[in-house]
N, C-alpha and C positions, 0 to 999 in steps of 0.2 A: 504494500500500500504506500502511495506517495505521501511524503511529509507535507503537512498543511502549512500554508504561509500565514504568519501572524501580522496584523497591522491594526493601528488604532482606527476607530470609527467614531466620528462625532455625529450625533443624531438628535433630532428634536425630542425632548422628553415626552411630548404627547404621542408622537409616532412610536417611540419605544414602548409606551404603555399599550398601544394597539398591538404591536408585534408580540409583546409578552403574553397578552391574553390569547392571541391567535395561535402562538406556539403551544401554549398550554392546551388549547382545544385540540391540537393535532398531536399531542404527546411528544413534543420536541422541545429542545432548549431554544432559547432565543437565537443563539449562534447557529444552531442546526437549521432553524427555520429560515433565517436570512440566507444561509447557503442554499437551501432548497429553492427559495424564491428566485434567487439569482440564477441558479442552474436552469430552472424552468424558463425564465426570461431569455437566457442565452440560447436554449434549444429552440424556442419559438422564433427567435431572430435569426436562426441559422448560423449562429456564431460558435456553437459547440461542435467539435469534430465528431464525426460518426465513429462508432466503435466497431 
């Protein structure tokens, strides 16, 4: 498994609250949910390489 890249993320507190609730609803951590959302957006945009 590839090592994950760490980086700081500044985010509006209200948006973080939304993400926190959404992540809990999906049984994910906030970090895991943000990664999931970004991966789905990259797939839809055709930016993620096909496996």
